[in-house]
C-alpha positions as a Python dict, from the first residue, in 0.01 Angstrom:
ca = {
    (1, 'X'): (0, 0, 0),
    (2, 'X'): (148, 330, -86),
    (3, 'X'): (-98, 595, -21),
    (4, 'X'): (-431, 579, 158),
    (5, 'X'): (-571, 927, 212),
    (6, 'X'): (-903, 806, 331),
    (7, 'X'): (-748, 551, 585),
    (8, 'X'): (-460, 808, 683),
    (9, 'X'): (-216, 512, 611),
    (10, 'X'): (49, 741, 410),
    (11, 'X'): (290, 453, 253),
    (12, 'X'): (428, 692, -12),
    (13, 'X'): (382, 875, -302),
    (14, 'X'): (196, 905, -577),
    (15, 'X'): (353, 728, -894),
    (16, 'X'): (225, 1061, -1067),
    (17, 'X'): (530, 1219, -906),
    (18, 'X'): (781, 1040, -1033),
    (19, 'X'): (1030, 1135, -1298),
    (20, 'X'): (965, 1017, -1661),
    (21, 'X'): (1283, 762, -1645),
    (22, 'X'): (1202, 631, -1286),
    (23, 'X'): (816, 582, -1388),
    (24, 'X'): (912, 361, -1695),
    (25, 'X'): (1149, 148, -1435),
    (26, 'X'): (853, 99, -1246),
    (27, 'X'): (601, 8, -1524),
    (28, 'X'): (906, -230, -1580),
    (29, 'X'): (874, -390, -1223),
    (30, 'X'): (495, -409, -1230),
    (31, 'X'): (468, -548, -1588),
    (32, 'X'): (729, -854, -1469),
    (33, 'X'): (510, -931, -1166),
    (34, 'X'): (200, -951, -1361),
    (35, 'X'): (374, -1170, -1626),
    (36, 'X'): (594, -1387, -1436),
    (37, 'X'): (506, -1327, -1037),
    (38, 'X'): (861, -1238, -1008),
    (39, 'X'): (1066, -958, -944),
    (40, 'X'): (1326, -848, -1233),
    (41, 'X'): (1691, -852, -1140),
    (42, 'X'): (1853, -527, -1039),
    (43, 'X'): (2051, -533, -1386),
    (44, 'X'): (1711, -516, -1581),
    (45, 'X'): (1612, -222, -1359),
    (46, 'X'): (1943, -49, -1471),
    (47, 'X'): (1904, -146, -1847),
    (48, 'X'): (1573, 1, -1830),
    (49, 'X'): (1708, 337, -1680),
    (50, 'X'): (1975, 354, -1924),
    (51, 'X'): (1741, 301, -2189),
    (52, 'X'): (1540, 608, -2099),
    (53, 'X'): (1866, 835, -2069),
    (54, 'X'): (1897, 807, -1678),
    (55, 'X'): (2170, 759, -1443),
    (56, 'X'): (2047, 404, -1267),
    (57, 'X'): (2195, 487, -914),
    (58, 'X'): (1979, 802, -906),
    (59, 'X'): (1652, 649, -1069),
    (60, 'X'): (1670, 328, -814),
    (61, 'X'): (1750, 602, -551),
    (62, 'X'): (1467, 771, -633),
    (63, 'X'): (1229, 491, -608),
    (64, 'X'): (1343, 425, -309),
    (65, 'X'): (1308, 786, -149),
    (66, 'X'): (983, 817, -262),
    (67, 'X'): (879, 460, -107),
    (68, 'X'): (755, 299, -446),
    (69, 'X'): (965, 23, -418),
    (70, 'X'): (1172, -110, -140),
    (71, 'X'): (1532, -239, -184),
    (72, 'X'): (1712, -495, 59),
    (73, 'X'): (2059, -446, 154),
    (74, 'X'): (2168, -644, -145),
    (75, 'X'): (2017, -423, -370),
    (76, 'X'): (1718, -685, -461),
    (77, 'X'): (1352, -555, -473),
    (78, 'X'): (1185, -653, -154),
    (79, 'X'): (859, -448, -200),
    (80, 'X'): (685, -334, -519),
    (81, 'X'): (363, -240, -400),
    (82, 'X'): (132, -387, -444),
    (83, 'X'): (352, -690, -482),
    (84, 'X'): (590, -881, -256),
    (85, 'X'): (911, -1074, -426),
    (86, 'X'): (863, -1324, -119),
    (87, 'X'): (586, -1553, 21),
    (88, 'X'): (312, -1382, 253),
    (89, 'X'): (-9, -1450, 415),
    (90, 'X'): (-191, -1303, 127),
    (91, 'X'): (-189, -1499, -170),
    (92, 'X'): (-330, -1368, -490),
    (93, 'X'): (-405, -1600, -814),
    (94, 'X'): (-609, -1524, -1129),
    (95, 'X'): (-694, -1716, -1429),
    (96, 'X'): (-429, -1647, -1732),
    (97, 'X'): (-149, -1512, -1449),
    (98, 'X'): (123, -1605, -1215),
    (99, 'X'): (69, -1679, -847),
    (100, 'X'): (180, -1351, -675),
    (101, 'X'): (181, -1209, -327),
    (102, 'X'): (62, -898, -185),
    (103, 'X'): (238, -714, 79),
    (104, 'X'): (-86, -625, 245),
    (105, 'X'): (-456, -677, 235),
    (106, 'X'): (-537, -339, 74),
    (107, 'X'): (-275, -417, -201),
    (108, 'X'): (-435, -726, -246),
    (109, 'X'): (-801, -571, -334),
    (110, 'X'): (-625, -323, -605),
    (111, 'X'): (-479, -570, -783),
    (112, 'X'): (-751, -701, -1020),
    (113, 'X'): (-844, -360, -1083),
    (114, 'X'): (-470, -251, -1187),
    (115, 'X'): (-438, -544, -1410),
    (116, 'X'): (-777, -557, -1531),
    (117, 'X'): (-859, -921, -1441),
    (118, 'X'): (-1032, -1100, -1210),
    (119, 'X'): (-806, -1204, -917),
    (120, 'X'): (-869, -1461, -628),
    (121, 'X'): (-728, -1356, -301),
    (122, 'X'): (-653, -1613, 8),
    (123, 'X'): (-543, -1507, 310),
    (124, 'X'): (-436, -1644, 665),
    (125, 'X'): (-608, -1461, 934),
    (126, 'X'): (-325, -1350, 1176),
    (127, 'X'): (-282, -1554, 1512),
    (128, 'X'): (-567, -1793, 1418),
    (129, 'X'): (-474, -1931, 1067),
    (130, 'X'): (-796, -1936, 933),
    (131, 'X'): (-866, -1896, 579),
    (132, 'X'): (-1003, -1572, 409),
    (133, 'X'): (-1098, -1580, 46),
    (134, 'X'): (-1192, -1292, -176),
    (135, 'X'): (-1292, -1321, -556),
    (136, 'X'): (-1206, -968, -687),
    (137, 'X'): (-1331, -826, -1011),
    (138, 'X'): (-1235, -450, -1046),
    (139, 'X'): (-1471, -268, -834),
    (140, 'X'): (-1639, -548, -709),
    (141, 'X'): (-1588, -849, -489),
    (142, 'X'): (-1715, -1138, -318),
    (143, 'X'): (-1592, -1216, 2),
    (144, 'X'): (-1574, -1542, 252),
    (145, 'X'): (-1668, -1544, 518),
    (146, 'X'): (-1909, -1307, 406),
    (147, 'X'): (-1835, -1111, 742),
    (148, 'X'): (-1494, -1065, 687),
    (149, 'X'): (-1326, -738, 698),
    (150, 'X'): (-970, -571, 695),
    (151, 'X'): (-781, -420, 973),
    (152, 'X'): (-565, -124, 868),
    (153, 'X'): (-311, -72, 1133),
    (154, 'X'): (33, 133, 1144),
    (155, 'X'): (340, 105, 1374),
    (156, 'X'): (303, 516, 1347),
    (157, 'X'): (706, 565, 1253),
    (158, 'X'): (679, 780, 939),
    (159, 'X'): (1036, 755, 942),
    (160, 'X'): (1059, 381, 763),
    (161, 'X'): (923, 224, 469),
    (162, 'X'): (576, 153, 429),
    (163, 'X'): (690, -213, 438),
    (164, 'X'): (813, -208, 784),
    (165, 'X'): (573, 65, 917),
    (166, 'X'): (210, -96, 770),
    (167, 'X'): (239, -367, 518),
    (168, 'X'): (280, -644, 790),
    (169, 'X'): (-74, -490, 979),
    (170, 'X'): (-289, -468, 750),
    (171, 'X'): (-478, -784, 715),
    (172, 'X'): (-769, -993, 659),
    (173, 'X'): (-952, -1101, 928),
    (174, 'X'): (-1280, -1331, 955),
    (175, 'X'): (-1497, -1117, 1171),
    (176, 'X'): (-1469, -772, 1302),
    (177, 'X'): (-1490, -903, 1626),
    (178, 'X'): (-1142, -1119, 1550),
    (179, 'X'): (-1007, -816, 1398),
    (180, 'X'): (-1065, -629, 1748),
    (181, 'X'): (-936, -903, 1962),
    (182, 'X'): (-626, -892, 1754),
    (183, 'X'): (-570, -536, 1794),
    (184, 'X'): (-615, -549, 2136),
    (185, 'X'): (-361, -806, 2191),
    (186, 'X'): (-129, -596, 2014),
    (187, 'X'): (-120, -226, 2178),
    (188, 'X'): (163, -118, 1988),
    (189, 'X'): (-27, -102, 1653),
    (190, 'X'): (-294, 136, 1606),
    (191, 'X'): (-521, 123, 1297),
    (192, 'X'): (-929, 82, 1246),
    (193, 'X'): (-1162, -208, 1129),
    (194, 'X'): (-1262, -144, 757),
    (195, 'X'): (-1595, -286, 613),
    (196, 'X'): (-1529, -444, 295),
    (197, 'X'): (-1674, -167, 68),
    (198, 'X'): (-1446, 42, 257),
    (199, 'X'): (-1144, -176, 210),
    (200, 'X'): (-1190, -258, -164),
    (201, 'X'): (-1269, 93, -240),
    (202, 'X'): (-906, 176, -115),
    (203, 'X'): (-743, -76, -289),
    (204, 'X'): (-870, 1, -602),
    (205, 'X'): (-839, 397, -538),
    (206, 'X'): (-492, 350, -481),
    (207, 'X'): (-381, 101, -766),
    (208, 'X'): (-664, 85, -1000),
    (209, 'X'): (-435, 346, -1251),
    (210, 'X'): (-85, 217, -1168),
    (211, 'X'): (-2, 65, -1466),
    (212, 'X'): (-180, 328, -1672),
    (213, 'X'): (76, 509, -1897),
    (214, 'X'): (80, 885, -1978),
    (215, 'X'): (-138, 832, -2267),
    (216, 'X'): (-392, 667, -2060),
    (217, 'X'): (-338, 345, -2213),
    (218, 'X'): (-246, 50, -1949),
    (219, 'X'): (59, -134, -2001),
    (220, 'X'): (15, -535, -2001),
}
């Protein structure tokens, strides 16, 4: 999740604020996850930056500083919101596409709108492992169990990346009661329970246009 004005969980800047070379690298990363389910190698990102006449180090630094992509100590991608290069409790799959993992529940709910195709989200409830399934198709979704919700939490530390500050604390729960019980057991995490409509609208608003290029078309 990169930015959510409605929930107040600021996870980064709008991709519209990126310079053109950084935006092209960002689009390449999104396309790689959408097509293969995997993060592109750092060398691929550097080649894309050079192809657009930019210094690779400067472009990757911009992406990191804007918290659009988070990199590990060795320079590899560790978060490319909404995607995670490593398994998380939130799995996203769809017909004709690879299995991917989402950084958080809100991120997962925005993936269908971003890719323009239906997806199935399968998540494990924190603390219990109970399964929540969401069949999302753009701004429509079917949830199981019917009373499932999202708890949107944060550590409140605005100095660190969203991958560390919020992503692990924005999760699906089987009921609002289960979400509140988890929150009470984790008092250092502040947040709110979001109903299904609110959570879905957050995801769509945040990621629905993520892969659209400057001419209004979408990159596959």
